[in-house]
N, C-alpha and C positions, 0 to 999 in steps of 0.2 A: 160651322161650329169652331172654326179655327181661322187664324190670320193667314192670308195667302203668302206664298213665297215669291210670287211674280204676278204682274198684271197681264201678262201675255195669255191669250192672243188678242185681248181687247185693246191693250195699249202696248206699243213697242218699247216697254220698259222692263229690263231684265230683273229688277228687284222691286219689292214692295215696301222697302224701308223709307222711301221718300214721302214725307208728310204723314208718316204712320199715325201720329197722334191725332190729327184731324180725321183721318179715314176711320179710325176705330171709334171716335166720337160720333161720326155720322152713322156708322153701322149700329151703334148702341141706340141712337135716337130712332132709327127706323124700326129696330126690334121693339122698343118700348111703345112707340106711337102706333105701330101697325099700318102706317101710311105707305103708299107706293113711293118708290125711290125718288121720282121726279118731284112729287109734291113735298115729300119729307125734306129734300134738299132746300127747297125754297123757304119752307117754314123755319127750318133750322138756321138758314142764312139770315133771316129777318130777326130771329131771336138773338143771334150773335151780334147783329148790327145794333140792336137796341141796348144790349149789355155794354157796348163800347162806351156809352155815356158814363157808366159806373167806373170803367177803367180809367177814363180821363179824370174823373173826380179823385180817384186814388192817387194818380200821378201828381195832380195839382196840389193835393193836400200834403202829400209827403215831401214834395220838393219845397213848398212855400212854408210849411208848418202852420197853415191857416186853412180852416175848413171853408171859409167864405171864398177863398181863391179857388178851391176845388169845385165849389158849387157853381160859380160863374163860368169856370172852365167847362164843366159838364154842360151848362146851358149853351155855350158857344158851339161846342161840338155837336149838340143835338139840333140846333136851329139855325146856325149861321154858316159853318164850314160845309162846303159841298161834299167833302169826304167825312165819314165813310159810307155815305148814302149809296154810292154806286158799286160798292164792293160785291154785293149779292148779284146785281145785274151782270157784272163782269165775270162772276165765278171766282173772285179772289177770296174764297172762303178760308184758305189756309193762312194767309197773312192776317186776315181779320181775326181769326182765332188766336194767332200768335200775339197780336197787339192787345188782346184781352189779358194774356198772361204776363206780358212785359211789365206793366206797372206793379203787379203783385210781387214779382221777383225783385224789382227795383226797390219797392217799399221795404222788403225784408232786409236787403243789403244796406239800405240807408239806416234802418233801425239798428242794425249791427254797428255801423260806423258811428252813429250818434250815441249809442249806448256806451261806447268806450271813450270816444274823443271827448265827450262832454260830461264825463262821470263826475269830475270834481270842479269843473269850471264852466259855468253857463253864462258868464257875464256878457259874452259877445252875442248871445241870442235873447237877451233880456227884453228887447223891443220887438220880438218876432211872434208874440202871442202863441207860444208853444202850448199846444193842447192835446197832443197825442199821448194816450195813456199807456201804450204797451212798451214804452222805451225800456230797454234792458238795463239802463244805468240805475233804475230804481232798486235793483237787487243790491243788498247791502254788504254781503260777505264775499270773500274771494271765491269760495266754492260755489256760491249762487251765481256769480259772474261766469264761472266756467260752465256750469250747467246751462245757463241761459244762452251763453255764446254757442255752445254745441247745438242747442235746440234751434236757435235761429239760423245757424249755419246749415243744419240739416234741412230745415224748411226751405231755405233759399236754394239749396242744392236740389231738393225734390222739385221745387217749382221750375228751376232752371232746366232740369231734365225734361220736364213736360214741355217747356218752351222749345227745346232743341228737337224733341220728337215731332212737334207740330210744324216748326218752320225754322230752318237753320239761319235764314236771312234775318229774321227778327231777333234771333239770338245775337247776331252781329250788331244789330241796332242797340240792344241792351248793353253789349260790351262797350260800344262807343259812348253811350250815356254815362256809364260808370267812369270811363276815362275822363269825360268832361267834368264830372263831379270832382274827381281827384285833382285835376288841373285847377279847378276852382278853389280847392283847399290850398293848393300851392300859393296862389296869389293872395288868398285871404290870410294865410299864416304870417306873411311878411318876413319871415326868417326861416332858415332851414332847420334850426333846432326844434321849434314847435312842430314843423312838418314831419321830422323824423319820429317825434313822439306820437304824432297823429297816426303815422303808418304802423308803428310798432304796437300801439294799443288796439287799433281797430282794424287796420288794413290786413293784419295777419289772419283775421277771421274769414276773409274772403277765400283763402286757400282751401280750408276744409269744405266750404260751400261748393267750390268748383270741383273738388275731389268727389263729393257725394254725387253731383250732377253727372260727372264722367263715369262713375262707377255704375250708376243706374242705367245709363244708356250704352254701356259697354257692348252688349250683344248686337247692337245695330251699327257699331262703328265700322266693321269690316266691309259690309255692303255699302254703307254711306261713303266710305273713302273710295272704294273701287268705282262705284257708279256715278258719283257726283263730285266729290272734292278733288280727287286726283286729276281728272281731266281738266278741271278749272285751274288747278295749281300749275299744271304743265302749260296751260294756254296763256303765257305771260305777255307775249308781244303781238297778239292779234290786233290789227289796227281797227279802232272803233272811233266813231265820230266824237267830237268834243261835246262837252256839256252844253245844253241849251234848255233852259227852264220852259216847260209847257204850262203857261199860265191858265190854260183851259182846265187844269186839274185844281186850281186854287181860287179862281175868281168867280165862277158861276154862282147865281143866286146872291146870297149875302156874303160870299167869300171875300170880296174886296173889303167889306166892313170888318171882317174878322182879321184880315191882314193889317188894317189900320189900328185896330185895338191891340194887336200883338206888338206893333211898333211903339205905341204909346206905353204899353206895359214894360217893354224892354227899357225904354227911356226912364220910366219911373223907378225901375229896379236899380238902374245905375245911379240915379239921383239919391235914392234911399240906401245905397250901398247894400243891396240885397243880392247875394251871390248867385241865387238860382237863375236869375234872368240872364246874365252873361253865360252861365253854364249851359242853359238851353240854347242860346245863340251859338255857342261853341259846338254843341251837339249837332245842330243843323249844318254847321260848316264842315264838321268831320264826316257827316253822312254824304254831303255833296262831294267832298274830297275822295271818299271811298268809291263813289260812283263814277268819278271822272277818270275813266280807264284810258283815255288817250294821252294823259299827262303823267300818270303815276305808274311806272313800270315795276310792279311788284307781283309776286306769286299770288294767285287767288283772284285775279281780276275777273269780274263777272259775277262773283258771289253776291255783291250788292250792285243793282242796276238803277238807273236814273228814275224810271217809272215807279219802282217800288219805294224809292225815297219820297218822290213827289206826293204819292197818295197816302203816305203816313204822316206828312207834315201837319195834318190837322191836330195832332197831339201837342207838339210844342207851340203851335199857333194858339190853340185854345187855352193852354196853361198861361202863356204870356198875356193873352187877352184877359184871362181871369185875374 
């Protein structure tokens, strides 16, 4: 009837704060279904696996502003990419759950950014078939803007808190995605004055979202810092082999076709001057850079590892292919 303070003696882990969001979800599912734990874990894993198609749809739609892109991206992730099919077999339930939350949090943050950046000027997206109805820039008064901004910031913070509770590594994935989107805005703005206006109007709303997320997860931070983050932050110069992509995660089945579609999609986005294609490519580059622990001597090495990056690449691959 309560959440445990430790996994000992079953696991040699002194705190139960690690992946707490997923474990509470699994416990709830077992309670509701009445299944034995081994069978419940398999069923829940397959349910989460199937839901990943919807997550890819959300990511594709919100980045491209076209539902058709999201639809084809969902198709590619369901039938072509070898991942996330093997997540359940490997027991990668926690990252699978985190990747379900990542697109939702990203969508809320993108909605915040779009709502203020494009409030009075939508000329640069006139050819992008913008069809999303919840954009906060539709609010007409200053007070409505403030209320909508706080609402979306609260929702984004709430979702981000859930993501952090499920998987800290996927939270880092989300952070790198938002950095890639911001850098995309830098190059698209062509001058620093519009960039400053962009940040002052919309970027400012990211801060209350982050504050809400940190506040909601505050009780877990002491254990998380002591058992997980602090050892990794201190482990700065441990020698680790250089990056070498394992194509076995990307090419099986129709994986090679999905890679070719992603390459064509990236080329088309460059030809059509669509910013989200290069932003996704930059996201992949930042993910590999963060995992390349033999070259980058920074605190926190090991928080993102190579295998975790390779098995989540189905998301940018599917969206570019879409």
